[in-house]
C-alpha positions in Angstrom: 22.2 1.7 -22.6 21.8 5.5 -23.8 18.2 4.9 -24.8 17.2 3.0 -21.9 18.0 5.8 -20.1 16.3 8.4 -22.0 13.3 5.9 -21.8 13.6 5.9 -17.7 13.3 9.5 -17.5 10.4 9.8 -19.6 7.9 10.8 -16.8 5.1 12.3 -18.3 1.4 11.2 -17.7 0.5 9.4 -21.2 -2.2 11.3 -23.2 -4.1 8.2 -22.7 -4.7 8.5 -18.9 -5.3 12.3 -18.8 -8.9 11.8 -19.8 -9.2 9.2 -17.0 -7.1 11.5 -14.3 -9.5 14.2 -14.6 -12.8 11.7 -14.6 -11.3 10.4 -10.7 -10.6 14.3 -9.5 -14.4 15.1 -11.0 -15.4 11.3 -9.1 -13.8 12.7 -5.6 -15.0 16.0 -5.9 -18.4 14.6 -6.7 -19.1 11.5 -5.0 -16.1 10.9 -2.3 -16.0 14.4 -0.4 -19.7 15.1 -0.4 -19.6 11.5 1.9 -16.7 11.7 3.8 -17.7 13.5 7.0 -21.1 11.9 7.4 -19.3 8.0 6.5 -16.8 8.7 9.6 -19.6 10.3 11.9 -21.8 6.7 11.7 -19.0 5.3 13.7 -20.5 6.4 16.5 -23.7 5.0 15.6 -22.6 1.9 15.4 -23.3 -1.0 18.0 -21.1 -3.7 17.3 -17.4 -1.6 16.6 -15.9 -4.9 14.4 -19.1 -4.4 11.8 -20.2 -1.4 9.4 -23.0 0.8 10.1 -25.1 -0.3 7.2 -25.7 3.3 6.5 -21.8 3.4 5.8 -22.1 0.8 3.3 -25.1 2.6 1.5 -23.0 5.5 0.8 -20.0 3.1 -0.5 -21.8 1.5 -2.7 -23.4 4.6 -3.8 -20.0 5.6 -4.9 -19.0 2.6 -6.3 -22.2 2.5 -8.1 -21.3 5.6 -10.0 -17.3 5.1 -10.3 -18.4 1.8 -12.1 -21.0 3.8 -14.2 -18.3 6.1 -15.2 -15.5 3.6 -15.9 -13.4 4.2 -13.1 -13.4 0.4 -12.1 -10.0 -1.5 -11.2 -7.5 0.3 -13.2 -4.6 -0.2 -11.3 -3.2 -3.2 -13.2 -0.4 -2.6 -15.4 -0.3 -4.2 -18.5 -3.8 -6.3 -18.2 -7.1 -7.1 -19.9 -8.9 -6.3 -16.7 -9.3 -3.0 -16.2 -7.7 0.0 -17.4 -4.5 -1.9 -18.2 -2.4 1.5 -16.6 1.0 1.9 -16.7 3.1 2.2 -12.9 3.9 5.6 -14.0 0.2 6.3 -15.1 -1.1 4.9 -12.4 1.1 6.7 -9.8 -0.6 10.1 -10.6 -3.9 9.0 -10.2 -3.3 6.9 -6.6 -1.6 10.4 -5.5 -4.8 12.1 -5.6 -6.8 8.5 -4.6 -4.4 9.1 -1.3 -6.2 12.7 -0.3 -9.6 10.9 0.9 -9.7 8.1 2.7 -12.6 6.5 1.2 -11.4 7.3 -2.3 -9.5 4.2 -3.2 -11.8 2.0 -2.2 -14.8 3.5 -4.0 -12.9 2.7 -7.3 -11.6 -0.5 -5.9 -7.9 0.2 -5.5 -7.6 -0.2 -1.8 -5.1 -2.1 -0.3 -4.6 -4.7 0.2 -6.8 -5.9 -2.3 -4.8 -4.5 -5.3 -1.6 -6.8 -4.3 -4.0 -9.2 -4.3 -5.6 -9.0 -7.3 -2.6 -8.6 -8.7 -1.3 -11.8 -7.5 -4.4 -13.6 -8.6 -4.1 -12.1 -12.0 -0.9 -12.8 -12.4 -0.3 -16.6 -10.9 -3.7 -17.7 -9.9 -5.4 -20.8 -12.0 -8.6 -20.3 -13.6 -10.4 -21.9 -10.6 -8.7 -19.4 -8.5 -9.4 -16.9 -10.2 -13.0 -17.9 -10.5 -13.6 -18.0 -6.9 -11.6 -15.8 -5.5 -10.4 -12.5 -8.1 -13.8 -12.2 -9.7 -15.6 -10.7 -6.6 -12.5 -9.1 -5.7 -13.0 -7.2 -9.4 -16.5 -6.9 -8.8 -15.6 -5.4 -5.3 -18.0 -8.1 -3.5 -15.7 -8.9 -1.0 -12.4 -7.4 0.9 -8.9 -9.6 1.5 -5.8 -10.1 3.6 -2.1 -10.6 3.0 -0.8 -12.7 5.8 2.8 -12.8 6.1 4.3 -11.1 9.3 4.8 -13.0 12.7 5.2 -12.2 16.2 7.7 -14.8 17.3 10.6 -13.8 14.5 12.1 -11.1 12.5 9.6 -10.9 10.2 11.6 -8.5 7.7 13.5 -11.0 7.0 11.1 -13.2 5.1 13.1 -16.6 5.1 12.5 -16.7 9.2 8.6 -17.2 8.2 8.0 -20.4 10.4 3.9 -21.0 10.1 3.9 -24.4 8.5 2.2 -26.3 5.4 2.1 -29.6 5.6 0.8 -31.9 2.2 -1.5 -34.5 4.0 -3.5 -36.8 1.6 -4.5 -33.6 -0.8 -4.8 -30.9 1.8 -2.3 -28.4 3.3 -2.3 -28.4 6.7 -1.4 -25.4 8.5 -0.2 -24.3 11.8 1.5 -20.9 13.2 0.8 -17.3 14.2 0.7 -14.1 12.0 -0.2 -10.6 13.3 -0.6 -6.6 12.3 -2.7 -8.6 9.5 -4.6 -5.8 8.1 -8.0 -5.6 6.8 -8.6 -9.2 8.6 -11.0 -7.7 11.2 -13.3 -5.9 8.3 -16.4 -8.8 7.9 -16.3 -8.0 4.7 -12.4 -10.0 4.5 -12.9 -13.2 2.8 -9.9 -14.6 1.4 -6.3 -14.3 2.9 -3.0 -14.7 1.2 -0.8 -16.5 3.5 3.1 -17.1 3.5 3.9 -20.3 5.1 6.7 -22.8 4.9 6.5 -25.7 3.1 10.1 -27.1 2.3 12.3 -26.6 5.3 15.0 -29.1 3.7 15.0 -27.2 0.2 17.4 -24.0 -0.6 17.2 -21.6 1.4 14.9 -18.9 -0.9 12.3 -22.4 -2.3 10.9 -22.9 1.2 8.4 -20.4 1.4 4.8 -20.4 -0.5 2.1 -18.6 -0.5 -1.3 -20.5 -0.2 -5.0 -19.2 -0.7 -7.0 -19.2 3.1 -10.5 -18.3 3.4 -10.8 -16.9 6.8 -13.8 -18.5 7.8 -11.5 -22.2 7.7 -11.8 -24.3 10.8 -8.6 -24.0 12.7 -8.2 -20.2 12.1 -8.9 -18.0 15.0 -8.7 -14.5 15.5 -6.8 -13.4 19.0 -7.9 -10.0 18.6 -6.7 -6.4 17.0 -3.1 -5.0 17.6 -3.6 -1.8 18.6 -1.8 1.1 16.4 -0.6 4.1 18.9 -3.5 2.8 20.7 -6.2 2.4 18.3 -7.5 -0.8 17.1 -8.7 0.8 13.4 -12.0 -1.0 13.9 -13.3 -2.6 12.0 -10.6 -2.9 9.4 -8.4 -3.5 12.1 -5.1 -5.5 12.1 -5.5 -8.6 13.4 -3.7 -11.2 15.2 -4.6 -14.7 14.0 -3.6 -18.1 15.4 -3.9 -21.1 12.6 -4.2 -24.2 14.4 -4.5 -27.4 11.9 -6.7 -25.7 9.3 -7.1 -27.4 6.4 -6.9 -26.1 3.0 -7.4 -28.0 -0.8 -4.0 -28.7 -2.1 -5.6 -26.8 -5.1 -5.1 -23.4 -2.8 -1.5 -23.3 -3.4 -0.2 -20.5 -5.7 2.1 -20.8 -8.8 3.4 -24.2 -7.0 4.9 -25.2 -3.6 8.5 -23.2 -3.0 7.2 -20.4 -5.0 6.7 -18.0 -2.2 9.8 -15.6 -2.7 8.9 -15.7 -6.5 5.7 -14.4 -6.0 6.2 -11.8 -3.3 8.1 -10.2 -6.6 4.7 -9.9 -8.1 2.9 -8.4 -5.1 5.4 -6.3 -3.2 7.0 -4.1 -5.2 3.4 -2.3 -6.6 2.2 -2.6 -3.3 5.1 -0.6 -2.0 5.3 2.1 -4.4 1.5 2.4 -4.3 1.6 3.2 -0.8 4.1 5.6 -1.6 1.7 7.2 -4.5 -0.9 7.7 -2.4 1.0 8.8 0.5 2.2 12.0 -1.1 -1.6 12.6 -1.5 -1.9 12.5 2.0 1.8 14.9 2.4 -0.4 17.5 0.0 -3.5 17.6 2.3 -1.2 18.2 5.3 0.1 20.6 3.5 -3.1 22.1 2.7 -4.7 22.0 5.8 -1.4 23.7 7.5 -1.8 26.9 4.9 -5.4 27.0 5.4 -4.6 26.9 9.3 -1.6 29.6 9.6 -3.2 31.7 7.0 -6.8 32.3 8.2 -5.5 32.5 12.4 -3.6 35.2 13.8 -1.4 35.3 17.1 0.5 37.3 18.6 -0.7 40.4 16.4 0.7 38.1 13.3 -1.1 35.5 11.1 0.7 32.2 12.3 2.6 31.6 8.8 4.3 35.0 9.8 5.2 33.5 13.0 8.6 31.8 13.7 10.1 29.4 10.9 6.5 28.7 9.7 7.0 30.4 6.0 10.3 28.4 5.8 8.5 25.3 7.3 5.8 25.8 4.1 8.8 26.1 1.8 10.7 22.9 2.7 7.4 20.8 2.6 6.9 21.9 -0.8 10.4 20.9 -1.9 10.2 17.5 -0.2 6.8 16.8 -1.9 8.5 17.6 -5.0 11.4 15.4 -4.5 9.1 12.5 -3.6 7.1 12.9 -6.4 9.6 12.6 -9.0 11.2 10.0 -7.0 7.8 7.7 -6.8 7.2 8.4 -10.6 11.1 7.5 -11.2 10.5 4.0 -9.7 7.2 3.3 -11.1 8.3 4.3 -14.6 12.0 1.8 -13.5 9.0 -1.0 -13.0 7.4 -0.4 -16.3 10.9 -0.1 -18.3 12.7 -2.5 -16.0 10.4 -5.3 -15.1 9.5 -5.4 -11.1 13.1 -7.3 -9.9 15.0 -4.9 -11.5 13.5 -1.8 -10.5 13.8 -3.2 -6.5 16.1 -0.7 -6.0 14.1 2.1 -7.2 11.2 0.8 -5.2 13.6 0.2 -2.2 14.7 3.9 -2.1 11.3 5.2 -2.6 9.3 3.1 0.5 12.7 4.2 2.6 12.0 7.4 1.7 8.4 8.4 1.6 7.1 7.2 4.9 9.4 9.3 6.9 9.4 12.7 5.4 5.4 12.4 4.8 5.3 11.7 8.5 7.6 14.9 9.1 4.9 16.9 7.0 2.3 15.9 8.6 4.0 16.3 12.2 4.6 19.8 11.3 1.0 20.6 10.4 -0.3 19.2 13.5 2.6 21.6 15.3 0.3 24.8 13.2 -2.8 23.6 13.8 -1.8 23.9 17.9 -3.7 21.3 20.5 -6.3 21.1 18.0 -4.0 19.4 15.6 -3.3 16.3 17.7 -7.3 16.1 18.4 -10.6 14.3 16.5 -11.4 17.5 14.8 -8.5 17.4 12.5 -7.9 13.7 10.6 -4.0 14.8 11.2 -3.0 12.5 14.0 -5.0 9.4 12.0 -2.6 10.7 9.0 0.1 10.6 11.1 -0.7 7.1 13.1 -1.0 5.7 9.4 2.2 7.0 7.6 4.0 6.2 10.7 2.9 2.0 10.6 3.8 2.6 6.9 7.2 2.6 7.9 7.0 -1.1 8.9 4.6 -2.6 6.1 6.7 -5.0 3.6 9.5 -4.1 5.3 11.0 -1.8 7.4 13.1 1.4 6.6 16.5 -0.4 7.7 15.8 -3.1 5.1 14.8 -0.7 2.2 18.2 1.4 3.2 20.0 -1.5 3.4 19.2 -2.8 -0.2 19.9 0.8 -1.5 23.2 0.9 0.0 24.0 -3.0 -0.9 23.7 -2.0 -4.7 26.0 1.2 -3.9 28.6 -1.0 -2.8 28.6 -3.7 -5.0 28.3 -0.8 -7.8 31.5 0.8 -6.8 33.1 -2.1 -6.2 32.5 -4.2 -9.6 31.9 -1.6 -11.9 34.5 0.0 -14.1 32.5 2.8 -15.7 31.4 4.4 -12.3 32.7 7.8 -13.4 30.2 7.5 -16.2 27.5 6.7 -14.3 28.3 9.2 -12.0 28.8 12.0 -14.4 25.1 11.1 -15.9 23.6 11.1 -12.4 21.9 7.9 -12.8 21.9 5.4 -9.9 19.6 2.3 -8.9 20.3 0.7 -12.0 18.9 -2.8 -11.0 22.8 -3.8 -10.8 
């Protein structure tokens, strides 16, 4: 046990990963930052909001090609022969850098929801599924979506999933609705991993399955985008989708009927932690913008940094960022040492903490910017909307707080070693 505890607190980036980190920073500086302004300005030149401007795709592909040439491609998969095979801990350091720039992750093929979907396919997909879907995803030729949330039920309790899949002959027939399916509006999105109920009479956690549904399958109807703070986020989108007698081959089932929750352990743990890694990058950027604005502008005869409690605001932001960073690193390390399932308490703790705190820092940065901070002149409002939305993605705050609190209660009630645990300062052990 002492050796395990010491291992969990070893939060240093590996020597092997440091050159990769340096290369990622160089790639962002050389190939991402220079194209960002032009890329987003082209949104105003599109004839169709639900498409990409040809020049946008050209800019992205150029950055992707340079990343591939530098060996910066698909390195998010831990303990894998695909890509760099980084540990979750090593990837945490790199993902923080990626979070600072909106295009960075995609230029390295490390964007959500593709990363989570690729991890599922790599871990549990058949060889045929990998050939058909994982290979083009790994090449960056297509995008994907993850369809779980439903409008008619509290989807935070995945046991409620009502979208049904019934086996008829050698085909699954799917009926139901999903909403807030991020990325399904992208014309490059070709495949969805879809959570369905296949076995309503089975025990509770064996009723659900996950199945591959090509987005162009007859019966898949995109009803339209769900708006986030009034924005439709085109062309990426957060789509409302209806499934009406959608037929897919029996072979499209992932891992096996009734194993949906088992797959979720593969996908949601890494997905949640990846989001939070990138979120710290967002917080760093918001703080940098706050400092630039407050140091270089004056009001009432003083620099803005010297007005009110702005110095304290900067201090608190830095303290919160470092606290979040340590929590994320610890969660990533726990996943490496204990496994995704056993590290779930740490993952939930991070998911409950990070988006809320990052929202606060972005909000403070907007305040320092004045009215311009909520305008199109700065990215802060988009950053805030993304982080506020993240407080619902992969389970709302309340669910994750419940997971952490339940573990604390169980530890208190069941362990005769609580005093020793308290003295060591180690919690979230997975009990």
